[in-house]
C-alpha positions as CSV (number, residue, x, y, z in Angstrom):
1,M,-13.0,-16.2,-16.7
2,N,-12.4,-18.8,-13.5
3,R,-14.7,-19.2,-11.0
4,E,-12.1,-18.0,-8.2
5,A,-12.3,-14.5,-11.0
6,R,-16.1,-14.1,-11.3
7,F,-16.6,-14.3,-7.6
8,L,-13.4,-11.8,-7.1
9,V,-15.5,-9.6,-9.5
10,Y,-19.0,-10.3,-7.4
11,L,-16.8,-9.4,-4.2
12,I,-15.7,-6.4,-5.4
13,E,-19.1,-5.0,-6.6
14,N,-20.7,-6.1,-3.0
15,Y,-18.0,-4.6,-0.9
16,K,-18.0,-1.1,-3.1
17,Q,-22.1,-1.1,-2.2
18,Q,-21.7,-1.8,0.9
19,K,-18.7,0.7,1.9
20,G,-19.8,3.7,-0.5
21,L,-16.4,3.8,-2.8
22,N,-16.0,3.1,-6.4
23,G,-14.3,-0.1,-7.9
24,R,-10.9,1.5,-8.3
25,A,-10.7,2.2,-4.9
26,V,-11.9,-1.3,-3.6
27,A,-9.5,-2.6,-6.6
28,A,-6.5,-0.9,-4.7
29,L,-7.4,-1.5,-1.3
30,F,-7.9,-5.8,-2.3
31,K,-4.2,-4.9,-4.6
32,Q,-2.0,-3.1,-1.5
33,H,-3.1,-5.0,0.9
34,K,-3.6,-9.1,-1.3
35,V,-7.1,-9.4,-0.1
36,Y,-7.6,-10.9,-3.5
37,D,-4.7,-14.2,-2.5
38,F,-6.6,-13.9,0.9
39,V,-10.3,-15.2,-1.2
40,I,-8.9,-17.3,-4.0
41,E,-6.5,-18.8,-0.6
42,M,-10.2,-19.0,1.1
43,Y,-13.2,-19.3,-1.9
44,D,-14.2,-22.9,-0.8
45,L,-15.2,-21.3,2.5
46,L,-16.5,-17.5,1.6
47,H,-18.3,-18.6,-1.7
48,V,-21.0,-19.9,0.3
49,E,-21.5,-17.1,2.6
50,G,-24.0,-14.0,1.9
51,P,-22.7,-10.5,1.5
52,R,-22.7,-9.5,5.1
53,A,-20.8,-12.0,6.0
54,N,-18.0,-12.0,3.4
55,E,-17.7,-8.0,4.6
56,Y,-17.3,-9.2,8.0
57,I,-14.4,-11.3,7.0
58,I,-12.6,-9.2,4.6
59,D,-13.1,-6.4,7.0
60,E,-11.9,-8.8,10.2
61,Y,-8.6,-9.8,7.7
62,L,-8.0,-6.1,6.8
63,E,-8.0,-6.0,11.0
64,R,-5.5,-8.2,11.8
65,A,-3.4,-7.2,9.2
66,G,-3.4,-3.7,10.8
67,I,-5.4,-1.7,8.4
68,T,-8.6,-0.1,9.4
69,P,-11.2,-0.7,7.2
70,P,-13.8,1.6,5.1
71,K,-17.0,2.6,7.6
72,R,-20.2,0.4,6.3
73,V,-22.6,3.1,4.7
74,L,-24.9,0.3,3.4
75,T,-27.2,-0.8,6.1
76,G,-29.5,-3.2,3.9
77,E,-28.3,-5.9,1.5
78,A,-27.2,-4.9,-1.7
79,S,-30.0,-4.5,-3.9
80,Y,-29.5,-6.5,-6.6
81,L,-28.4,-9.5,-5.1
């Protein structure tokens, strides 16, 4: 698995926890709205940011695409980070 793929797994895990979704729902959202492509393109920026910043950047990307991002349910940082 290359570094981008590992990072995508990390993002999915964090995003699902922050939004209270399951992995399948996040994967479908990311695939349908080309978040995967965006993350690969922006890897150099995103991989140095923390989970909250990445969540914000992904939500901003979705909003610019006309999609309302899921609401945040986790108020703190992910417990395993």
